[in-house]
C-alpha positions in Angstrom: -0.1 0.1 0.0 2.8 2.5 1.1 4.5 1.9 -2.3 1.4 1.7 -4.4 1.9 -1.9 -5.2 -1.5 -3.2 -4.1 -4.8 -1.4 -3.8 -6.9 -0.4 -0.6 -9.6 -2.6 -2.3 -7.4 -5.5 -2.1 -6.1 -5.0 1.4 -9.8 -4.6 2.6 -10.8 -7.9 0.7 -7.8 -9.7 2.3 -8.9 -8.4 5.8 -12.5 -9.2 5.5 -11.8 -12.7 4.2 -9.4 -13.3 7.1 -12.2 -12.1 9.7 -14.7 -14.7 7.9 -11.9 -17.4 8.1 -11.2 -16.6 11.8 -14.9 -16.8 12.5 -15.0 -20.4 11.0 -11.8 -21.3 12.7 -13.3 -20.1 16.2 -16.4 -22.5 15.9 -14.6 -25.6 16.5 -12.5 -24.1 19.2 -15.7 -22.9 21.2 -17.5 -26.3 20.4 -14.4 -28.1 21.9 -15.2 -26.5 25.3 -13.0 -23.1 25.2 -14.5 -19.8 25.8 -15.3 -17.3 23.1 -12.7 -15.2 24.7 -10.1 -17.8 24.5 -10.9 -18.3 20.8 -10.8 -14.5 20.1 -7.5 -14.2 22.1 -5.8 -17.1 20.2 -6.9 -16.0 16.7 -6.3 -12.2 17.5 -2.8 -13.3 18.8 -2.1 -15.2 15.5 -3.4 -12.2 13.5 -1.1 -10.0 15.4 2.0 -12.3 14.9 1.1 -12.7 11.2 0.9 -8.8 10.8 4.3 -8.3 12.4 5.8 -11.0 10.3 4.5 -9.2 7.1 5.9 -6.0 8.4 9.3 -7.8 9.1 9.3 -9.2 5.7 8.5 -6.0 4.0 11.1 -3.9 5.9 13.9 -5.9 7.6 14.1 -8.7 4.9 13.5 -6.4 1.8 17.0 -6.7 0.8 17.6 -10.4 1.8 19.3 -13.0 -0.6 17.2 -14.9 -3.0 18.1 -18.0 -1.3 16.8 -16.9 2.1 13.5 -15.9 0.5 13.2 -19.0 -1.5 13.6 -21.0 1.6 11.1 -19.0 3.4 8.7 -19.4 0.5 9.4 -23.2 0.4 8.7 -23.6 4.2 5.6 -21.6 3.7 4.3 -23.7 1.0 5.0 -26.9 2.9 3.0 -25.7 5.7 0.0 -25.0 3.4 0.4 -28.3 1.8 0.5 -29.9 5.3 -2.7 -28.0 6.5 -4.5 -28.9 3.3 -3.4 -32.6 3.6 -4.4 -33.0 7.2 -7.6 -30.8 7.6 -9.2 -30.4 3.9 -8.6 -33.4 2.0 -9.7 -35.8 4.7 -12.9 -34.0 4.9 -13.3 -33.9 1.3 -13.1 -37.6 0.9 -15.2 -38.4 3.9 -17.9 -35.9 3.9 -18.3 -34.2 0.4 -17.7 -36.5 -2.5 -14.8 -38.5 -4.1 -15.4 -36.2 -7.2 -14.6 -32.9 -5.3 -11.7 -34.5 -3.5 -10.1 -35.9 -6.7 -10.7 -32.4 -8.4 -8.9 -30.6 -5.6 -6.0 -33.0 -5.8 -5.7 -32.5 -9.6 -5.9 -28.7 -9.0 -3.0 -28.9 -6.8 -1.1 -30.9 -9.2 -2.1 -28.6 -12.0 -0.9 -25.7 -9.9 2.3 -27.2 -9.1 3.0 -28.1 -12.7 2.1 -24.6 -13.8 4.4 -22.9 -11.3 
């Protein structure tokens, strides 16, 4: 935003999308017996840490070596794949349909091959 690289509309869209995602993430936490206050504190803390990491990446690490940036991106991509494979794919196979789950896996493979 400061350098004009992204627009305010995109920033607002990401913020709103994350609020909706946090609401969805809070539901199982509360259903598991924790208080709403705990869920809000946990997810709010995660959001603050992510904002700090983003600021750190955009300032302190702006001139980092390509190898460091590539390593950080590879770790982040691995974390995303781990979350998807642990949380989303089993749900897709068990509760949605095999067609949807297979399409999801095919989408990941296509994305990998196109990258």
